C-alpha positions as CSV (number, residue, x, y, z in Angstrom):
1,M,97.4,129.7,60.9
2,P,98.1,126.4,59.1
3,T,95.3,124.0,59.0
4,S,97.2,121.3,61.0
5,R,97.9,123.8,63.8
6,R,94.2,125.0,63.9
7,T,93.1,121.4,64.1
8,Q,95.5,120.7,66.9
9,T,94.4,123.8,68.8
10,L,90.7,122.8,68.4
11,A,91.4,119.3,69.6
12,I,93.1,120.6,72.8
13,A,90.2,123.0,73.4
14,L,87.7,120.2,73.1
15,V,89.6,118.0,75.5
16,L,89.9,120.8,78.1
17,A,86.2,121.5,77.7
18,A,85.3,117.8,78.2
19,C,87.5,117.7,81.3
20,Q,85.7,120.7,82.8
21,H,82.3,118.9,82.4
22,T,83.3,115.4,83.5
23,P,81.6,114.6,86.8
24,V,83.8,113.4,89.7
25,V,82.7,109.9,90.6
26,R,83.0,109.4,94.4
27,A,82.9,105.9,96.0
28,P,79.9,105.4,98.2
29,A,80.4,106.0,101.8
30,E,81.1,102.9,104.0
31,D,80.7,104.4,107.5
32,P,77.2,103.5,108.6
33,T,77.1,106.2,111.3
34,P,79.3,109.2,110.2
35,S,79.8,111.7,113.0
36,G,82.2,114.2,114.5
37,S,84.7,116.5,112.9
38,A,85.8,116.1,109.2
39,A,89.1,114.5,110.4
40,L,87.2,112.0,112.6
41,R,84.8,111.2,109.7
42,A,87.7,110.5,107.4
43,Y,89.4,108.4,110.0
44,K,86.4,106.2,110.5
45,E,85.6,106.0,106.8
46,S,89.1,104.7,106.1
47,H,88.5,101.9,108.7
48,Y,85.3,100.8,107.2
49,R,86.8,100.7,103.7
50,E,89.3,98.0,104.9
51,I,86.7,95.6,106.4
52,G,85.6,94.0,103.1
53,S,82.4,93.9,101.2
54,S,81.5,90.2,101.1
55,V,81.7,87.0,103.1
56,A,84.3,84.4,102.4
57,A,83.3,82.0,105.2
58,E,80.8,81.5,108.0
59,L,82.2,80.3,111.4
60,D,80.6,78.6,114.4
61,W,82.3,79.0,117.8
62,E,84.7,76.1,117.3
63,R,85.9,77.4,113.9
64,L,86.3,80.9,115.4
65,L,88.3,79.6,118.3
66,A,90.5,77.5,116.0
67,T,91.1,80.5,113.8
68,I,92.1,82.6,116.8
69,A,94.3,79.9,118.4
70,S,97.0,80.2,115.8
71,Q,97.3,84.0,116.2
72,R,99.7,85.9,118.4
73,V,97.3,88.8,118.8
74,V,93.5,89.0,118.9
75,F,92.1,92.5,118.2
76,L,88.6,92.9,119.6
77,G,87.1,96.1,118.1
78,D,85.0,97.8,120.7
79,H,81.9,99.9,120.5
80,H,81.7,101.3,123.9
81,R,77.9,101.2,124.5
82,D,77.1,98.0,122.8
83,R,76.0,95.4,125.4
84,R,75.4,92.7,122.8
85,L,78.9,93.1,121.4
86,H,80.3,93.1,125.0
87,A,78.5,89.8,125.8
88,V,80.2,88.3,122.8
89,H,83.6,89.6,123.9
90,R,83.3,88.1,127.4
91,E,82.0,84.8,126.0
92,L,85.0,84.6,123.6
93,L,87.4,85.2,126.5
94,R,85.7,82.6,128.6
95,R,85.8,80.0,125.9
96,L,89.5,80.7,125.2
97,L,90.3,80.3,128.8
98,E,88.3,77.0,129.0
99,R,90.4,75.7,126.2
100,G,93.5,76.4,128.2
101,A,94.7,79.5,126.3
102,R,97.2,81.7,128.1
103,L,96.0,85.2,127.7
104,A,97.1,88.8,128.4
105,L,94.8,91.7,128.0
106,G,95.5,95.2,126.6
107,V,92.7,97.6,127.3
108,E,91.7,101.3,127.0
109,C,89.0,101.2,129.6
110,V,91.6,102.1,132.2
111,G,94.2,104.9,131.7
112,S,97.8,104.1,131.8
113,Q,98.3,106.5,134.7
114,D,96.2,104.1,136.8
115,Q,98.2,101.0,136.1
116,P,99.7,100.9,139.6
117,A,96.2,101.0,141.2
118,L,95.1,98.3,138.7
119,D,98.1,96.1,139.6
120,A,97.3,96.6,143.3
121,W,93.7,95.5,142.7
122,L,94.7,92.5,140.6
123,D,97.0,91.4,143.4
124,G,94.2,91.8,146.0
125,R,95.9,94.7,147.8
126,I,92.9,97.0,147.3
127,D,89.2,96.3,146.8
128,D,86.8,97.2,144.0
129,A,85.6,100.4,145.6
130,T,89.1,101.6,146.3
131,L,90.1,101.0,142.7
132,R,87.1,102.8,141.3
133,R,87.5,105.7,143.6
134,A,91.2,106.1,142.8
135,I,90.5,106.2,139.1
136,A,87.5,108.5,139.4
137,M,89.4,111.0,141.5
138,R,91.9,111.4,138.6
139,W,89.6,110.8,135.7
140,P,86.0,111.8,136.5
141,D,84.7,110.1,133.3
142,S,86.2,106.8,134.3
143,W,84.8,104.0,132.2
144,L,84.3,101.9,135.3
145,D,81.5,104.2,136.3
146,S,80.5,106.5,133.4
147,R,76.9,106.4,132.2
148,D,78.2,107.2,128.7
149,V,79.6,103.7,128.2
150,D,78.7,100.1,129.2
151,S,80.6,100.5,132.5
152,A,79.2,97.2,133.9
153,H,81.0,95.4,131.1
154,Y,84.3,97.0,131.8
155,R,84.0,96.1,135.5
156,E,83.1,92.5,134.6
157,L,85.9,92.3,132.1
158,L,88.4,93.3,134.8
159,Q,86.8,90.8,137.3
160,L,87.1,88.0,134.7
161,A,90.8,88.7,134.3
162,R,91.3,88.9,138.0
163,V,89.6,85.6,138.8
164,Q,91.5,83.9,135.9
165,R,94.8,85.6,136.8
166,V,95.1,87.2,133.3
167,P,97.5,90.1,133.2
168,I,96.0,93.4,132.2
169,R,97.8,96.4,130.8
170,A,96.3,99.8,130.2
171,L,97.3,100.9,126.7
172,E,97.0,104.7,126.7
173,P,96.5,107.7,128.9
174,A,93.0,108.9,130.0
175,P,91.7,111.5,129.3
176,R,92.7,110.7,125.7
177,L,95.5,112.2,123.7
178,P,94.6,114.0,120.4
179,L,93.4,111.4,117.8
180,E,96.5,111.9,115.6
181,Q,98.8,110.8,118.5
182,R,96.8,107.9,119.9
183,D,97.6,105.1,117.4
184,A,101.3,105.4,117.8
185,V,100.9,105.3,121.6
186,L,98.6,102.3,121.4
187,A,100.9,100.4,119.0
188,D,103.9,101.1,121.3
189,A,102.0,99.8,124.3
190,V,100.9,96.6,122.5
191,R,104.4,95.9,121.4
192,R,105.6,96.3,125.0
193,L,102.9,93.9,126.1
194,L,104.0,91.4,123.5
195,D,107.5,91.6,124.7
196,A,106.4,91.1,128.3
197,E,104.2,88.2,127.5
198,P,106.1,86.1,124.9
199,Y,104.1,82.9,125.6
200,S,100.6,84.4,125.8
201,T,97.9,85.3,123.2
202,V,97.6,89.1,123.6
203,V,94.0,90.2,123.4
204,V,93.7,93.9,122.5
205,I,90.3,95.6,123.2
206,V,90.1,99.1,121.8
207,G,87.7,101.2,119.7
208,H,87.3,99.4,116.4
209,A,88.1,102.3,114.2
210,H,91.7,102.2,115.5
211,L,92.2,98.8,114.0
212,L,92.2,99.3,110.2
213,G,92.5,102.2,107.8
214,N,94.3,105.4,108.8
215,G,94.7,104.1,112.4
216,D,96.0,100.7,111.2
217,L,96.8,99.4,114.7
218,V,96.9,95.9,113.2
219,G,99.4,96.9,110.6
220,R,101.5,98.9,113.0
221,I,102.0,95.8,115.2
222,G,102.9,93.6,112.2
223,V,102.4,90.1,113.8
224,P,99.9,87.3,113.0
225,A,96.6,88.6,114.3
226,A,92.9,87.9,114.2
227,V,90.7,91.0,113.9
228,L,87.1,91.0,115.1
229,V,85.4,94.3,114.3
230,A,82.3,95.8,115.9
231,R,80.3,96.9,112.8
232,P,80.1,96.0,109.1
233,S,80.7,98.5,106.4
234,N,77.7,99.7,104.4
235,S,78.6,97.4,101.5
236,L,79.1,94.4,103.8
237,A,75.8,95.1,105.6
238,A,74.1,95.1,102.2
239,W,75.8,91.8,101.3
240,L,74.7,90.2,104.6
241,A,71.1,91.4,104.1
242,S,70.9,89.6,100.8
243,H,72.8,86.5,102.1
244,P,71.6,86.0,105.6
245,P,74.3,84.1,107.6
246,T,73.4,81.0,109.6
247,Q,76.5,81.0,111.9
248,P,77.4,83.4,114.8
249,F,80.4,84.8,112.9
250,V,81.5,85.6,109.4
251,Q,84.9,86.2,107.8
252,T,85.1,88.7,105.0
253,E,87.1,88.3,101.8
254,R,89.8,90.4,103.5
255,G,90.0,88.0,106.5
256,V,88.2,90.3,108.9
257,L,85.9,88.7,111.5
258,L,82.4,90.0,112.5
259,P,79.7,88.8,114.8
260,T,76.6,88.2,112.7
261,F,74.2,90.0,115.1
262,V,75.6,93.4,114.0
263,A,73.9,92.9,110.6
264,G,70.6,91.7,111.9
265,E,69.0,90.1,114.8
266,P,71.3,89.2,117.7
267,R,72.1,85.5,118.1
268,A,71.7,84.3,121.7
269,P,75.0,83.0,123.2
270,S,75.1,79.4,124.1
271,R,75.4,80.1,127.9
272,P,74.6,83.0,130.2
273,T,77.2,85.8,129.9
274,D,76.0,88.2,132.7
Protein backbone atom coordinates (compact mmCIF):
# COMPACT_ATOMS: atom_id res chain seq x y z
CA MET A 1 0.00 0.00 0.00
CA PRO A 2 1.44 3.40 -0.93
CA THR A 3 2.62 5.50 1.96
CA SER A 4 0.02 8.25 1.38
CA ARG A 5 -2.82 5.74 1.44
CA ARG A 6 -1.47 4.11 4.62
CA THR A 7 -1.22 7.53 6.23
CA GLN A 8 -4.79 8.39 5.25
CA THR A 9 -6.12 5.07 6.55
CA LEU A 10 -4.28 5.53 9.86
CA ALA A 11 -5.67 9.07 10.25
CA ILE A 12 -9.23 7.86 9.69
CA ALA A 13 -8.75 5.07 12.22
CA LEU A 14 -7.44 7.50 14.81
CA VAL A 15 -10.41 9.85 14.28
CA LEU A 16 -12.88 6.98 14.64
CA ALA A 17 -11.14 5.79 17.79
CA ALA A 18 -11.25 9.28 19.26
CA CYS A 19 -14.97 9.58 18.51
CA GLN A 20 -15.65 6.30 20.27
CA HIS A 21 -14.01 7.57 23.46
CA THR A 22 -15.32 11.16 23.41
CA PRO A 23 -17.73 11.53 26.37
CA VAL A 24 -21.22 12.84 25.67
CA VAL A 25 -21.66 16.13 27.51
CA ARG A 26 -25.24 16.55 28.74
CA ALA A 27 -26.67 19.84 29.90
CA PRO A 28 -27.50 19.91 33.61
CA ALA A 29 -31.13 19.14 34.42
CA GLU A 30 -33.33 22.19 35.01
CA ASP A 31 -36.42 20.54 36.52
CA PRO A 32 -36.12 20.86 40.32
CA THR A 33 -38.57 18.00 40.99
CA PRO A 34 -38.44 15.44 38.16
CA SER A 35 -41.18 12.85 38.46
CA GLY A 36 -43.53 10.66 36.46
CA SER A 37 -43.00 8.80 33.21
CA ALA A 38 -40.08 9.49 30.87
CA ALA A 39 -42.43 11.43 28.59
CA LEU A 40 -43.66 13.60 31.46
CA ARG A 41 -40.13 14.21 32.69
CA ALA A 42 -39.05 15.35 29.23
CA TYR A 43 -42.13 17.56 28.96
CA LYS A 44 -41.44 19.29 32.28
CA GLU A 45 -37.71 19.58 31.59
CA SER A 46 -38.42 21.37 28.31
CA HIS A 47 -40.57 23.91 30.20
CA TYR A 48 -37.88 24.69 32.77
CA ARG A 49 -35.26 25.17 30.05
CA GLU A 50 -37.31 28.04 28.61
CA ILE A 51 -37.71 30.02 31.85
CA GLY A 52 -34.27 31.61 31.89
CA SER A 53 -31.22 31.41 34.10
CA SER A 54 -30.74 34.97 35.40
CA VAL A 55 -32.73 38.03 36.46
CA ALA A 56 -33.03 41.02 34.17
CA ALA A 57 -35.23 43.10 36.49
CA GLU A 58 -36.90 43.11 39.88
CA LEU A 59 -40.48 44.33 40.08
CA ASP A 60 -42.66 45.67 42.86
CA TRP A 61 -46.43 45.29 42.61
CA GLU A 62 -46.88 48.52 40.65
CA ARG A 63 -44.30 47.59 38.05
CA LEU A 64 -45.78 44.12 37.75
CA LEU A 65 -49.27 45.51 37.19
CA ALA A 66 -47.94 48.00 34.65
CA THR A 67 -46.18 45.19 32.80
CA ILE A 68 -49.34 43.09 32.73
CA ALA A 69 -51.65 45.97 31.77
CA SER A 70 -50.28 46.13 28.23
CA GLN A 71 -50.78 42.43 27.53
CA ARG A 72 -53.75 40.71 25.91
CA VAL A 73 -53.23 37.51 27.89
CA VAL A 74 -51.82 36.84 31.36
CA PHE A 75 -50.69 33.25 31.91
CA LEU A 76 -50.57 32.29 35.59
CA GLY A 77 -48.65 29.04 35.92
CA ASP A 78 -50.28 26.93 38.59
CA HIS A 79 -48.83 24.44 41.07
CA HIS A 80 -52.00 22.85 42.34
CA ARG A 81 -51.09 22.39 46.02
CA ASP A 82 -49.14 25.60 46.56
CA ARG A 83 -51.13 27.85 48.90
CA ARG A 84 -48.50 30.61 48.90
CA LEU A 85 -48.57 30.77 45.10
CA HIS A 86 -52.37 30.76 45.14
CA ALA A 87 -52.43 33.69 47.54
CA VAL A 88 -50.29 35.63 45.06
CA HIS A 89 -52.64 34.73 42.20
CA ARG A 90 -55.70 35.95 44.09
CA GLU A 91 -53.94 39.12 45.19
CA LEU A 92 -52.92 39.80 41.60
CA LEU A 93 -56.48 39.40 40.36
CA ARG A 94 -57.79 41.68 43.12
CA ARG A 95 -55.28 44.39 42.31
CA LEU A 96 -56.03 44.23 38.60
CA LEU A 97 -59.74 44.56 39.31
CA GLU A 98 -59.12 47.48 41.69
CA ARG A 99 -57.28 49.25 38.87
CA GLY A 100 -60.38 48.87 36.69
CA ALA A 101 -59.11 46.05 34.50
CA ARG A 102 -61.73 44.12 32.58
CA LEU A 103 -60.90 40.44 33.01
CA ALA A 104 -62.00 37.05 31.72
CA LEU A 105 -60.71 33.83 33.30
CA GLY A 106 -59.77 30.58 31.61
CA VAL A 107 -59.31 27.76 34.14
CA GLU A 108 -58.66 24.05 34.34
CA CYS A 109 -60.05 23.60 37.86
CA VAL A 110 -63.48 22.90 36.35
CA GLY A 111 -63.99 20.53 33.44
CA SER A 112 -65.47 21.85 30.21
CA GLN A 113 -68.32 19.35 30.57
CA ASP A 114 -69.43 21.34 33.62
CA GLN A 115 -69.57 24.73 31.91
CA PRO A 116 -73.42 24.78 31.92
CA ALA A 117 -73.48 24.20 35.70
CA LEU A 118 -70.77 26.83 36.18
CA ASP A 119 -72.76 29.34 34.11
CA ALA A 120 -75.88 28.62 36.18
CA TRP A 121 -73.88 29.21 39.37
CA LEU A 122 -72.33 32.43 38.06
CA ASP A 123 -75.84 33.69 37.21
CA GLY A 124 -77.14 32.82 40.67
CA ARG A 125 -79.51 30.10 39.43
CA ILE A 126 -77.87 27.44 41.61
CA ASP A 127 -76.00 27.68 44.92
CA ASP A 128 -72.48 26.58 45.89
CA ALA A 129 -73.52 23.17 47.20
CA THR A 130 -75.46 22.36 44.05
CA LEU A 131 -72.52 23.30 41.83
CA ARG A 132 -70.06 21.22 43.84
CA ARG A 133 -72.43 18.27 43.96
CA ALA A 134 -73.09 18.41 40.22
CA ILE A 135 -69.38 18.43 39.39
CA ALA A 136 -68.48 15.71 41.94
CA MET A 137 -71.18 13.38 40.62
CA ARG A 138 -69.54 13.44 37.20
CA TRP A 139 -65.91 13.92 38.30
CA PRO A 140 -65.24 12.37 41.75
CA ASP A 141 -61.82 14.04 41.88
CA SER A 142 -63.32 17.51 41.44
CA TRP A 143 -60.78 20.20 42.31
CA LEU A 144 -63.44 22.07 44.24
CA ASP A 145 -63.36 19.33 46.89
CA SER A 146 -60.31 17.11 46.34
CA ARG A 147 -57.76 16.77 49.14
CA ASP A 148 -55.03 16.31 46.54
CA VAL A 149 -55.11 19.99 45.57
CA ASP A 150 -55.68 23.33 47.30
CA SER A 151 -59.44 23.06 46.74
CA ALA A 152 -60.20 26.04 48.98
CA HIS A 153 -58.26 28.25 46.58
CA TYR A 154 -60.22 27.10 43.55
CA ARG A 155 -63.50 27.73 45.34
CA GLU A 156 -62.32 31.19 46.38
CA LEU A 157 -61.12 31.91 42.85
CA LEU A 158 -64.58 31.16 41.50
CA GLN A 159 -66.21 33.24 44.23
CA LEU A 160 -63.97 36.20 43.43
CA ALA A 161 -64.96 36.00 39.78
CA ARG A 162 -68.64 35.65 40.65
CA VAL A 163 -68.68 38.67 42.96
CA GLN A 164 -66.76 40.79 40.45
CA ARG A 165 -68.83 39.48 37.51
CA VAL A 166 -65.78 38.15 35.70
CA PRO A 167 -66.59 35.59 32.99
CA ILE A 168 -65.07 32.13 33.53
CA ARG A 169 -64.47 29.46 30.90
CA ALA A 170 -63.39 25.90 31.59
CA LEU A 171 -60.54 25.16 29.20
CA GLU A 172 -60.41 21.37 28.98
CA PRO A 173 -62.30 18.20 29.86
CA ALA A 174 -61.99 16.54 33.24
CA PRO A 175 -60.88 13.85 33.80
CA ARG A 176 -57.92 14.88 31.66
CA LEU A 177 -57.08 13.84 28.13
CA PRO A 178 -53.69 12.20 27.45
CA LEU A 179 -50.85 14.68 27.84
CA GLU A 180 -50.03 14.69 24.11
CA GLN A 181 -53.56 15.94 23.34
CA ARG A 182 -54.07 18.47 26.08
CA ASP A 183 -52.09 21.46 24.83
CA ALA A 184 -53.90 21.67 21.49
CA VAL A 185 -57.24 21.53 23.34
CA LEU A 186 -56.14 24.21 25.82
CA ALA A 187 -54.88 26.48 23.04
CA ASP A 188 -58.11 26.15 21.08
CA ALA A 189 -60.16 27.00 24.18
CA VAL A 190 -58.02 30.07 24.95
CA ARG A 191 -58.36 31.31 21.37
CA ARG A 192 -62.14 30.94 21.59
CA LEU A 193 -62.15 32.86 24.86
CA LEU A 194 -60.11 35.64 23.25
CA ASP A 195 -62.63 35.84 20.43
CA ALA A 196 -65.53 35.93 22.88
CA GLU A 197 -63.91 38.64 25.06
CA PRO A 198 -62.20 41.03 22.60
CA TYR A 199 -62.06 43.91 25.10
CA SER A 200 -60.88 41.95 28.14
CA THR A 201 -57.53 40.87 29.50
CA VAL A 202 -57.75 37.09 29.43
CA VAL A 203 -56.18 35.45 32.50
CA VAL A 204 -55.30 31.80 31.91
CA ILE A 205 -54.64 29.67 35.00
CA VAL A 206 -53.21 26.24 34.16
CA GLY A 207 -50.40 23.98 35.32
CA HIS A 208 -47.19 25.90 34.66
CA ALA A 209 -45.45 23.15 32.67
CA HIS A 210 -48.00 23.70 29.88
CA LEU A 211 -46.83 27.25 29.29
CA LEU A 212 -43.33 26.88 27.80
CA GLY A 213 -41.23 24.18 26.19
CA ASN A 214 -42.91 21.24 24.48
CA GLY A 215 -46.36 22.34 25.62
CA ASP A 216 -45.74 25.94 24.51
CA LEU A 217 -49.25 27.19 25.24
CA VAL A 218 -47.91 30.74 25.15
CA GLY A 219 -46.46 30.26 21.66
CA ARG A 220 -49.54 28.44 20.40
CA ILE A 221 -51.71 31.44 21.25
CA GLY A 222 -49.30 33.88 19.63
CA VAL A 223 -50.55 37.17 21.10
CA PRO A 224 -48.84 39.64 23.48
CA ALA A 225 -48.74 37.92 26.85
CA ALA A 226 -47.29 38.10 30.34
CA VAL A 227 -46.11 34.78 31.76
CA LEU A 228 -45.88 34.20 35.52
CA VAL A 229 -44.44 30.77 36.29
CA ALA A 230 -44.75 28.82 39.52
CA ARG A 231 -41.20 27.55 40.01
CA PRO A 232 -37.69 28.59 38.95
CA SER A 233 -35.42 26.35 36.93
CA ASN A 234 -32.40 24.94 38.76
CA SER A 235 -30.06 27.46 37.16
CA LEU A 236 -32.37 30.36 37.96
CA ALA A 237 -32.76 29.17 41.56
CA ALA A 238 -28.96 29.12 41.87
CA TRP A 239 -28.73 32.64 40.44
CA LEU A 240 -31.36 33.89 42.89
CA ALA A 241 -29.59 32.23 45.80
CA SER A 242 -26.46 34.20 45.00
CA HIS A 243 -28.34 37.42 44.16
CA PRO A 244 -31.16 37.63 46.75
CA PRO A 245 -34.02 39.73 45.34
CA THR A 246 -35.51 42.60 47.28
CA GLN A 247 -38.81 42.89 45.37
CA PRO A 248 -41.79 40.52 45.29
CA PHE A 249 -41.29 39.61 41.62
CA VAL A 250 -38.44 39.13 39.19
CA GLN A 251 -38.29 39.00 35.41
CA THR A 252 -35.75 36.75 33.74
CA GLU A 253 -33.58 37.56 30.75
CA ARG A 254 -36.24 35.76 28.67
CA GLY A 255 -39.04 37.97 29.95
CA VAL A 256 -40.62 35.35 32.23
CA LEU A 257 -42.04 36.55 35.56
CA LEU A 258 -41.65 34.76 38.89
CA PRO A 259 -42.78 35.45 42.48
CA THR A 260 -39.64 35.69 44.58
CA PHE A 261 -40.86 33.47 47.39
CA VAL A 262 -40.41 30.38 45.23
CA ALA A 263 -36.65 30.79 45.52
CA GLY A 264 -36.52 31.47 49.24
CA GLU A 265 -38.65 32.74 52.09
CA PRO A 266 -42.20 33.83 51.15
CA ARG A 267 -42.86 37.55 51.08
CA ALA A 268 -46.01 38.51 52.99
CA PRO A 269 -48.68 40.10 50.80
CA SER A 270 -49.55 43.69 51.54
CA ARG A 271 -53.09 42.79 52.60
CA PRO A 272 -54.93 39.69 53.80
CA THR A 273 -55.72 37.28 50.97
CA ASP A 274 -57.85 34.66 52.72
